[in-house]
C-alpha positions in Angstrom: 0.0 0.1 0.0 1.3 3.7 -0.9 0.0 6.9 -0.3 0.9 9.6 -2.6 0.5 13.3 -1.7 0.6 16.1 -4.0 -0.4 19.9 -4.1 2.1 21.7 -2.0 4.0 24.8 -3.1 4.5 28.5 -2.3 1.6 30.8 -1.8 1.1 34.3 -0.4 -0.7 35.0 2.6 -4.4 35.0 2.2 -4.2 32.4 -1.0 -5.2 29.0 -1.3 -3.9 25.7 -1.9 -5.5 22.1 -2.4 -3.6 18.9 -1.2 -4.3 15.4 -2.5 -3.6 12.0 -1.3 -4.3 8.9 -3.0 -3.9 5.5 -1.6 -3.2 2.5 -4.0 -2.4 -1.4 -3.7 -4.0 -4.1 -2.1 -6.7 -2.2 -0.1 -9.7 -3.8 1.3 -11.1 -0.6 3.0 -10.2 2.4 4.4 -11.3 3.9 7.8 -10.2 7.2 8.7 -8.1 9.5 6.3 -6.2 12.7 7.2 -3.7 15.2 7.4 -1.0 16.2 9.9 1.7 18.9 9.5 5.0 19.7 11.0 6.5 23.0 11.0 10.4 23.4 11.4 11.4 23.1 14.9 7.7 22.0 16.0 6.2 18.6 16.6 3.8 17.3 14.1 0.4 18.0 14.7 -3.1 17.0 13.5 -4.7 19.1 11.0 -7.7 17.2 10.1 -9.4 14.0 9.6 -12.3 12.3 7.9 -13.9 9.2 9.0 -15.4 6.7 6.3 -18.9 7.9 7.1 -17.8 11.4 6.4 -17.4 12.8 10.1 -14.7 15.6 10.3 -12.5 17.0 12.6 -10.3 20.0 12.5 -7.5 21.6 14.5 -8.7 24.8 16.1 -6.0 26.8 14.3 -7.5 25.8 10.9 -11.1 25.6 11.7 -13.4 27.8 9.1 -10.3 28.0 6.6 -9.5 24.5 5.7 -11.9 21.7 4.4 -11.1 18.1 4.3 -13.1 15.7 1.9 -12.4 12.2 0.3 -13.6 10.4 -2.9 -14.2 6.9 -1.6 -14.3 5.6 -5.0 -10.6 7.0 -5.7 -9.3 6.2 -2.2 -8.3 9.9 -2.1 -8.5 12.6 0.3 -8.1 16.1 -0.2 -7.3 19.3 1.8 -8.8 22.6 0.7 -6.8 25.2 2.5 -7.8 28.9 2.0 -6.8 32.1 3.7 -3.4 30.8 4.4 -1.3 32.4 7.1 2.7 32.3 7.4 2.1 30.1 10.2 0.4 27.4 8.0 3.9 26.9 6.6 4.9 23.3 7.3 5.4 19.8 5.9 1.8 18.2 5.4 1.6 14.5 5.5 -1.5 12.7 4.7 -2.4 9.5 6.5 -4.9 6.7 6.0 -6.2 3.7 8.3 -6.0 1.1 5.8 -7.3 -2.7 5.8 -5.6 -5.0 3.8 -7.0 -8.6 4.3 -7.5 -9.0 8.2 -5.2 -6.4 9.2 -5.7 -2.8 9.9 -2.6 -0.3 10.0 -2.0 3.2 9.5 0.0 4.4 6.4 1.6 7.6 5.7 2.2 9.4 2.4 5.8 11.0 2.0 4.9 14.5 2.9 4.5 17.8 0.6 5.8 21.2 1.5 3.6 24.2 2.0 5.4 27.6 2.1 3.1 30.7 2.9 5.2 33.6 2.3 5.1 37.1 0.5 
């Protein structure tokens, strides 16, 4: 199983970016999917997650600005980021709780860098 993240880049404050993360491989089912981020010198923190039924949860720092969604047919999770701030600068990692056969494990993407700067 692999998770491939994309969509990072350089954006000015107030701008928008959309991250995508696609899971591939021998997947039986996917439970929660989500995004973490890690800024330089800081611990990795949860940004948002979405369950298979569509329940979402966000970090307080991104509520009202970020929207997480998923396309179950494509095994893909998205993170729409609006009104970006310099403090959103970080490497963003996607994850997914994936069942392969009878085993449920967490899988991680490779990380995509988001830089918010003028």
